[in-house]
N, C-alpha and C positions, 0 to 999 in steps of 0.2 A: 503953822497952824492949818493951812490948807492941806498939807500932806496928812496931818493927824485926822482931819475931818474925812478926807478921802479914805484913809485906811479904815476908820471906823465904819464909814458907809459900805464899804465892799465887804468888810467882815460881817456887817449885819445882814447883808444879802445872803451871803453864805450860810450863816446861822439860821436865818428864817426858813430857808428852803430845807435844811437838815431837820429842823424842828417840825416843820410840816410833814415831811416823809416819815417822821417817827410818831406823828398822831399827837404832837404836844401842843400845836397850835392850829386853828382853823385855816382854810384856804384864803378866806377873806383877810385874816390878820396877816398872813405871809404877803399877800399882794400889797396890803397898805404898807407893811415894812419896806417892800421893794420900792414902792412909789416915793416913800419918804427919803430913800436912799438914791432916788433919781435914775431908777432903771424900770423899764417895762418888760414883762415876760408875755410877749405877744404871739400871735400866730398859733393859737391853739396850745396854751402852754403846758398841758399835760398830755399831749397827743402821743400815740404810739407810732409805729412805722407806718408810712404811707401805704395806700390801699393796694397798689400793685408793685411787685418786685420781679426783676429778671436776673437770671445768672448770666455769667459771661457766655457769649454766643459761639465762640470757637477758641481753639487754643491760642495763647498769646506768645509771640515771639518777637525778638528784637528787630526783625526785618520789617515789622509793621510801623517802625518809626524811621524818619528820615535818617541817613547816615550821619549827617552833621550833628544831629541831636544825640545820636549814640556816642559819637566821638566826644561831644561836650561833656556828657554824663560820664564817660569813662576817664577823660582826661582832667576835667574840672571838678566834677563830683567825686572822682576817685581820690582826689587829695584827702578826702574825709572818710575814706574807707575804715569801717570799724566803729564809726560814730553811730549813735542811736538817738533818734528824735521822737518826740511824742506829739500826736495830734489828738484832739477830743472834739467831737461833734455829735449831733443827733444823726439818726439814720434817715437818709434821703436817697433818691436816685442818683445824685452826683456822687455822694459819699461811697455808696455801695459800688458804683462803677470804678471809682478811682482805687478803692481797696482791691477790687478785681484785677486792675492793671499793674499795680505797683510792684509786685514781686518779680514779674518777668522783665518789665519795661523800665524800672527804676533801680530796685534793690540789687538785682544781679550785676548791673552795669556799674553802679557807683560803690557798692560794698556798704552803703548806708542802710541801716535798719530803721524802718518806719513802724512804730508802734502806734496803731490807730484805735482809740477807744471810742466805742459808740454807746451813748447813753441818752436817755430822754432829755428834752430840751432844758427842763428846769435843772437838772444836774449839770448840763453843760454850764448854765449860768453860775451854779454854785461853785464849780471847779475854777472857772476862769475869774471869778471875783475873789476868791481866796488867793489864788495865784498872783493876780495883779495886785492885791492889797499887801501881800508879804513879799512881792518881788522875787519869789522863790525861783521862778523859771522851771516849774514842774512840767508845764506844757509849753512846746515850742511854737505851735501853731494853733491859734484860737479859731473858733467858729462863732460868728456874731450874727444873731438876729438883728435886722435893720433897726429895731427899736433900741438897741444897746449902743449904737455908735457913738452918741454924745457922752455917754458914761465913760466909755473906755478909749476915747480918742488919743489920749496921752500914753497909752499903755501898749501901743503897737508902733512899728516902723511905717512911715509912709512909703509905699513901694515905688513911687515915682523918685523919691530920693535915694532909694537904694540902687535903682538902675543907674543913677548918675554917680553915686560915690563908690560903687563897687563894679566898675565896668569889667574887672578880671573875672567876675563870677556871673556876668550877664549871659542869658541864654541867647543863642543866635536867633535873630529874626522875631524876638518875642513880641514886639510891637504892642505896647500897652494901649495905643489909641484904636486898636482893634476891638476892644471891649465896647459893647453897645452903650451909647451915651446915657440914655434914661437910666440903665442899671447902675452906672457909675455915680450919677447925680443923686438917686433916690435910695440907693442901697449901700453904697461903699464910700460915701463922702460926708463930711460934717464941716461946715464952714468951708475953708480953703484947703483942708487936709483930706486926703484919701486915706482911709484906715486899712484897706486890703483890697482884694480882688472879689468881685461878685462871683459867686459860686452856684446859686440856685435861685430860680424864680418860678415857683408855682403861680400860674396866672390863668385868669378866667378866659375861656374861648367858648365859641358857638359850635354845637355838633348837632347833626340831624341824621335821622334814618332815611337813606336814600330810596330803600325799597317802599317805604311808606309814603314819602313824599311823592315818588313817581306814581304810585297806585292811586293816590288822591289828587294828583294834579297840582300839588303845592311846590312853591318856590321858596328857596332860603329867604328868610325875612330880612328886609333892608331897614325896617323900622321897629321899634318896640310894639307899636300897635299890630304890625304883621305878625310878630312872634307870638303875641298873646292869641291872635286870631287862629294861627296854625295849631297852637296847644288846644284851643277849643274844638276845632274840627277833628283833630286826631282823637281826642278824648271821646267826643260823640260818636265816632265811627268805630273805635276799637277798645274802649275801656272794658266793655263787657268780656272781652277775651284776654284781659290782663295786660294790655298796653295802653298807657296813659299819655295824656297830651305832653307832659314833662315830668321831671322828678327834680325834687329840691334836697337841700341838706339842712332840714329844718327841725332838728332835734331841739326840743324845749331845753333852754338853759345851756346849750352848746355853743362854743364859738363859731361853728359852722352856720349856725343860723344867723349870726351877726354879719358874717361875710356875705351871705345871700342879700341880707336887708341892705348893706351899704352899696352893693352894686346896684340895686334898683332904685335906691334913694339917689345915687350919683347919676343914674341915667335919666332922671326925671327933673334934674335941675337943683337937687338938694345937696346938703353936706352935713356931716356930724356937727361941726362947729363953723361959725363964721369968723371973719378976721379978727373980731374983738375977744375971741376965745369963749364966746357963749354958745352953748348947745342949740342948734337949730332944727332938731329933729322933729319938732312939732310945727314947723312952718308949712305952708301950702305945698311946696314942692317935695319936702320929705314925706308928708303925708300922702301925697299922690303916688310916690314911689312905693310906700308901704301898702297901700290900696292895691296897687298893681301886683305886688308879691302875693297878697292875699287872694286876689282873683286867679292868679296862676295856681294857687294852692288847690282850687276847686278841680284842677285838671290834673292832680297828681294822685298817686295811691293814698288811701287813708292813712296808711302807717308812715307817711312822710315826716310826721312830727316825732318820729323816733330814729330817723336817718341822720347821721352825721355824714362826713365825706365818704367814710368807708361803706356805709349803708347805701348811700346814693351810687357809688361806683358799682356795687354789686347789683342793684336795682337795674341799672342801664345794661350791665353785662348780661342779666338774665332776660332782657327784651322788655323791660316795664315801661320804657320811655321812648317817645317818638322823637324827641329833641331834647337838648339840655344846654344850659350855660353854666359851665363849671371848670375845674382845674384842667388844664391841658395835659398835665402828666398822666391823667387816667387814660388817655386815649390808646397808648400801646397795649394796655391790659385788655381794652375792649376788642382789639384787633387780634388777639391771641386765639387762633383756631382750637387750641387744645383745651381752653378754659372758658371761653366766651360764646354765648349764642348769637352775638351780633357781629362776628368777625367779618370784616369786608363791608359791612352794612353802614356803619357809621361814618359820615363825612364832615370835615371841618369847613366852616364858612366864615366870611367876615362877620365880625359883631355887628349887630343892628345899630343903626345911628341912634344917638340919645335923643329923647324927646326934647330935652333942655339940658343945659350944662352950665354949672356955676364955675367960673374961672378960679384957678388955684389961689390967685391972690385975694380973692374974697372968701376963701375957707380959712381955717385956722390950724395952727400946729403942724404945718407942712403938709396938710392934707391935700391930695390931688384927686378931684372927683372925676371918674370915668368908669365905664362898665367893666373894663378889664382889670379887675381886683387882683393885686399881687401880693405875695408874701416872700420876698427875698432875703438872702443871708450872703454872708462874706467869709472868706478864709483870710487870716491876718497873722503876720509874724510877730510874736510877743517881743516887746522891748526888754523883757527880762530873760530871754532865751539864753542858756549857756552853750548852746549849739546853733547860734544864730546863722552862721555861714552854711553848714549843711541844710539846715531848715529852709534857708532861702533858696537853695538849689532845688529842693524838693517842691517848695511852693511854686517856683516858677514852672517846673515840669507839669505839676498837677493842674495848672491853670492855663497851660499853653494851648494853642489852637489845635496841634496834632492829638494832644491827650484828650481834649474835649471831643475832638471828632471820634476818636476811638471809643471813648466812653459812650458816645451816642449810637455807634453802630455794632460794636462787639462787646462793650464793657458792661453792659446791664441796664443802660438807659441813663439819660442826662438831660439837664436843661442847658442848652448852649448858651454862652455868654458872649460869644464873638461873632461878628459878621463873617469872619473867614470859615467859621465852622459850618454856619448856615449854608455858605456857598460851596462847601468842598464837595468834589464829585462823589467821594464815598458816602457822604450823607444823602446827596441827591439819590444815589443808587439804591438806597433803602427805603425810597418813598413808594413802597408797595405794601400790600396787605401781609400782616404777619406780626407775631410778638416782637416788640421792639421796634416797630415801624417808625420812620421819620416822616411820614406823609402829612402829618399835621405841622411840621416845622415852618413852611412858609407863612401860614396864618399865624403861627405863634410870634414869628418875627414881626409881622404886621401890628399885632397887639402890642408888643413891647414898645416898638417905635412910635406908634400913633394913638394908643388906646389904653395905656396903663393907668390904673387907678391905685392910689396909696393912702392908707389909713393914717389918721392923725398920729403925730409922734409926740407923746407926752408921758410922763411916768406913771400916771393914774390910768393909762389906757387898758391894761388887762383887766383891771377892776372894773372899769366902765364897760368894756366890750362884753365880758362874759358874765360878771356877776350882776350887772345892771341890765344892759340892752338885751342880751341873750335870754336872761330870766324873764324880763317884763314881756319881751316879744313872744316867748313861749306861752305866756298867758294870754296874749292877744290872739295868736295864731290856733289856740285851743278853746277859744270862747270866754276867756276870762275877763275881757272888757267889752263894754257896750258898744264902743265904737273905736276905729282907729285913732280918731283924735284924742279920745280920752286916754288910751294906752300911750300915745306919743307925748301928751302932755306930762304924764307921769314920768316917762323916761327922761324928758328934758329937765324936770325938776331934780331927779336924782342924780343925772350927769353933772348938772351945774354945781350941785353940793359936792360931788366927788372931785371934780376938777379944781374946786376952790380949797379943798383940803390939803 
């Protein structure tokens, strides 16, 4: 009976997404169906490609890999020459990078063909849901948003077990313990099982315009109060010329607005839920955080309520902001001298200290309150793969330290998942101004290890985050409520209703 229910739930997920895309049901109905089936479509469920993309930066050849890796790919991978494996994912900087690398550095050496399909995130969910329900093995490697881990935990191999049970296929010096522990715990693990390997972590970081700070005698903010003060000073001095104190991603009704809100709520001692599962977005700490965001809004372009993450990226690239707290993966695009007005001017800095912070054990649904809002994902080996061994060879190669390093420096940009990649001399050598720079990596590592914030994990979350919080926040930031408290009281009531449904 459990298997029958599981099959029905996963097929319901696939059908609901297909019906939505054909215009047969509303987005809200789709999300309710997904929630009832126990899965959340989080992190901007209908998003397109990320704001900035880079091509491979130089010709790729096998001599860019250690000889022992080339030998392993040839000898061990070569046993499966002629095999064809299938990967499905959304388009991200890491997926683009690995696609750039795989022909010269994997396929030519192994003879294994990797068919990598890139589709929007909701279609990824539809495909893997149907595949897992039918156990068809149509896709050998799945891409999972962190919010799906509980739903699909029994549909993948635990990579730790594979490394033990298939020593003849193990990659030399793979070192699974090299993955950063916060990423393994909060993105790739459910209970005591590891579902796959972390592969991506968009994460909030602090960036400032050094030329503006120097001209005005400002220092990087160490507190949230100082960050607000800097924004006010820059705005008063430069807004008339089109450079504002900061820029948000505050598009009304868009998930990007919710991500800004959670970061500021978390940095002022609030959380979305308390440990009892009750929404706490109207308590004094959350209201203080939203008030802070609304005050920052006064020092942003008036059009900020139309900016999602792409709009924010472009505004900073065009010189509209003197500082910003946003996704670290945007930074290489700002440093691109061919397309950016601020190349070499933006600098990374440690995130300001939280004014107050709620401990994770006092929040609900695995929420971790902190300013460094993250949205990570994993690559996983399907338990139903008919090409599990060659797919396992590829998965190890794609998530290895050397591949991550090459993806970071020549493959088109990536989010490193391993300590060794951050430490690699080739990565360090790219810590200079230019497209695809890695000079923000040291601060990214610090945020991952010490300041990473994680949204609640519950099936109703996409409905709550986008259709409730982002919509009502949009009303609040455009004057639709008389006060922050009034708006947050409404959000609290609607969130509690949705979480209980």
